[in-house]
Kinemage of the C-alpha trace (Angstrom):
@kinemage 1
@onewidth
@group {chain A} dominant
@subgroup {mainchain}
@vectorlist {calphas} color= white
{ca met a 1} P 0.000 0.000 0.000
{ca lys a 2} L 1.399 3.391 -1.005
{ca lys a 3} L 2.166 5.822 1.813
{ca val a 4} L 0.909 9.344 1.177
{ca glu a 5} L 1.129 12.517 3.226
{ca leu a 6} L -1.863 14.842 3.043
{ca phe a 7} L -1.637 18.365 4.458
{ca thr a 8} L -4.825 20.420 4.630
{ca asp a 9} L -6.338 23.709 5.718
{ca gly a 10} L -9.558 25.624 5.354
{ca ala a 11} L -10.259 29.347 5.544
{ca cys a 12} L -13.339 31.501 5.706
{ca ser a 13} L -13.804 35.272 5.494
{ca gly a 14} L -16.632 35.610 7.948
{ca asn a 15} L -18.159 32.447 9.330
{ca pro a 16} L -20.289 31.884 7.304
{ca gly a 17} L -18.897 33.698 4.309
{ca pro a 18} L -16.647 33.144 1.302
{ca gly a 19} L -14.352 30.217 2.024
{ca gly a 20} L -11.540 28.192 0.584
{ca trp a 21} L -9.591 25.027 1.166
{ca gly a 22} L -6.072 23.957 0.327
{ca thr a 23} L -4.437 20.551 0.176
{ca ile a 24} L -0.947 19.268 -0.484
{ca leu a 25} L -0.512 15.616 -1.445
{ca arg a 26} L 3.003 14.173 -1.115
{ca phe a 27} L 4.107 10.774 -2.403
{ca ala a 28} L 7.589 9.478 -3.221
{ca gly a 29} L 9.114 12.950 -3.359
{ca his a 30} L 6.365 14.398 -5.568
{ca glu a 31} L 3.812 16.980 -4.495
{ca lys a 32} L 0.459 18.087 -5.845
{ca glu a 33} L -1.451 21.134 -4.653
{ca leu a 34} L -5.244 21.301 -4.806
{ca ser a 35} L -7.578 24.097 -3.783
{ca gly a 36} L -11.110 25.341 -4.187
{ca gly a 37} L -13.815 27.233 -2.403
{ca glu a 38} L -17.411 28.313 -2.049
{ca ala a 39} L -19.199 31.654 -1.899
{ca asp a 40} L -21.140 30.932 1.305
{ca thr a 41} L -19.680 28.389 3.687
{ca thr a 42} L -18.061 27.900 7.095
{ca asn a 43} L -14.523 27.304 8.226
{ca asn a 44} L -15.369 23.787 9.436
{ca arg a 45} L -16.866 22.872 6.075
{ca met a 46} L -13.712 24.068 4.315
{ca glu a 47} L -11.470 22.133 6.739
{ca met a 48} L -13.450 18.971 5.987
{ca thr a 49} L -13.567 19.611 2.245
{ca ala a 50} L -9.773 19.931 2.125
{ca ile a 51} L -9.405 16.408 3.530
{ca ile a 52} L -12.208 14.966 1.408
{ca glu a 53} L -10.815 16.394 -1.829
{ca gly a 54} L -7.311 15.211 -0.968
{ca leu a 55} L -8.528 11.666 -0.330
{ca lys a 56} L -10.714 11.720 -3.460
{ca ala a 57} L -7.645 12.593 -5.540
{ca leu a 58} L -5.994 9.274 -4.664
{ca lys a 59} L -6.354 6.729 -7.463
{ca glu a 60} L -6.103 3.622 -5.237
{ca pro a 61} L -6.368 2.724 -1.553
{ca cys a 62} L -3.414 4.226 0.307
{ca glu a 63} L -1.967 4.577 3.774
{ca val a 64} L -2.471 8.278 4.426
{ca thr a 65} L -1.171 10.557 7.144
{ca val a 66} L -3.415 13.609 7.257
{ca thr a 67} L -2.080 16.735 8.966
{ca ser a 68} L -4.755 19.285 9.875
{ca asp a 69} L -5.091 22.245 12.228
{ca ser a 70} L -8.794 21.550 12.728
{ca gln a 71} L -9.521 20.192 16.190
{ca tyr a 72} L -13.142 19.772 15.066
{ca val a 73} L -12.165 17.271 12.371
{ca cys a 74} L -9.262 15.626 14.181
{ca asn a 75} L -11.231 15.005 17.368
{ca ala a 76} L -14.389 13.884 15.572
{ca ile a 77} L -12.391 11.216 13.721
{ca asn a 78} L -9.767 10.243 16.283
{ca lys a 79} L -12.231 10.075 19.182
{ca gly a 80} L -14.909 8.301 17.145
{ca trp a 81} L -17.464 11.074 17.511
{ca ala a 82} L -18.354 11.241 13.814
{ca glu a 83} L -19.061 7.513 13.643
{ca lys a 84} L -21.293 7.793 16.720
{ca trp a 85} L -23.130 10.758 15.222
{ca gln a 86} L -23.741 8.757 12.054
{ca lys a 87} L -24.999 5.715 13.998
{ca asn a 88} L -27.348 7.997 15.945
{ca asn a 89} L -28.820 9.535 12.790
{ca trp a 90} L -26.608 12.630 13.158
{ca ile a 91} L -27.611 13.352 16.740
{ca lys a 92} L -24.770 14.123 19.153
{ca ser a 93} L -24.509 12.917 22.737
{ca asp a 94} L -25.950 16.252 23.949
{ca lys a 95} L -29.059 15.511 21.815
{ca thr a 96} L -28.347 18.321 19.328
{ca lys a 97} L -27.991 17.794 15.586
{ca ala a 98} L -24.483 17.231 14.279
{ca lys a 99} L -23.453 19.844 11.735
{ca asn a 100} L -22.265 18.970 8.231
{ca pro a 101} L -23.686 15.431 7.973
{ca asp a 102} L -23.279 15.534 4.188
{ca leu a 103} L -19.528 16.054 4.476
{ca trp a 104} L -19.166 13.630 7.383
{ca thr a 105} L -20.878 10.963 5.268
{ca asp a 106} L -18.383 11.560 2.453
{ca leu a 107} L -15.398 11.619 4.783
{ca leu a 108} L -16.397 8.494 6.696
{ca ser a 109} L -16.851 6.638 3.379
{ca leu a 110} L -13.350 7.659 2.275
{ca leu a 111} L -11.900 6.534 5.605
{ca lys a 112} L -13.161 3.034 4.777
{ca ile a 113} L -11.185 3.023 1.511
{ca his a 114} L -7.899 4.348 2.849
{ca lys a 115} L -5.941 3.591 6.007
{ca val a 116} L -5.887 7.073 7.521
{ca arg a 117} L -4.066 8.522 10.492
{ca ile a 118} L -5.003 12.090 11.397
{ca ile a 119} L -2.523 14.362 13.166
{ca trp a 120} L -3.429 17.749 14.630
{ca val a 121} L -1.002 20.660 14.387
{ca lys a 122} L -1.477 24.132 15.791
{ca gly a 123} L -2.490 26.522 13.023
{ca his a 124} L -0.460 29.637 12.186
{ca asn a 125} L 2.474 28.215 14.100
{ca asp a 126} L 5.154 28.041 11.382
{ca his a 127} L 4.329 24.495 10.219
{ca pro a 128} L 5.541 24.873 6.590
{ca glu a 129} L 2.921 22.718 4.867
{ca asn a 130} L 0.094 24.047 7.037
{ca glu a 131} L 1.133 27.599 6.146
{ca arg a 132} L 1.200 26.690 2.429
{ca cys a 133} L -2.257 25.130 2.677
{ca asp a 134} L -3.500 28.243 4.453
{ca arg a 135} L -2.218 30.417 1.590
{ca leu a 136} L -3.951 28.125 -0.930
{ca ala a 137} L -7.204 28.271 1.052
{ca val a 138} L -7.134 32.052 1.502
{ca ala a 139} L -6.392 32.572 -2.211
{ca ala a 140} L -9.291 30.282 -3.151
{ca ala a 141} L -11.647 32.140 -0.783
{ca glu a 142} L -10.640 35.484 -2.318
{ca lys a 143} L -12.179 34.390 -5.620
{ca phe a 144} L -15.580 34.277 -3.950
{ca lys a 145} L -15.538 37.670 -2.243
{ca tyr a 146} L -17.913 40.216 -3.710
């Protein structure tokens, strides 16, 4: 199984507002940058989309190390919250509705294809790839500002 590094970040100007995501895929010394955005979104949706789009870009099942500065995503996956929300018809333990069930459904499906390890890094803390992904995400969000 190929080992891939996936670095991600999301950005939003206002929350909700114009947003963007950025992803760097690294395999065997090669890198690929991906980015995109939406006119009306949230930071959490862009953080999730960055991971989803990175995983979707893989052409076969891979062993993937995802590096993200989103505690929302990292904790929901690493602590099993997202799977519990899905099993409970997108209701959280506090009996409120989980946000972004459409993206969680996509992400959880991709996690079944790939062997994924998610690592949290502090954002805006001089992590080179996280800073690059932030620049990609901010540039993508700019395209949607009026």
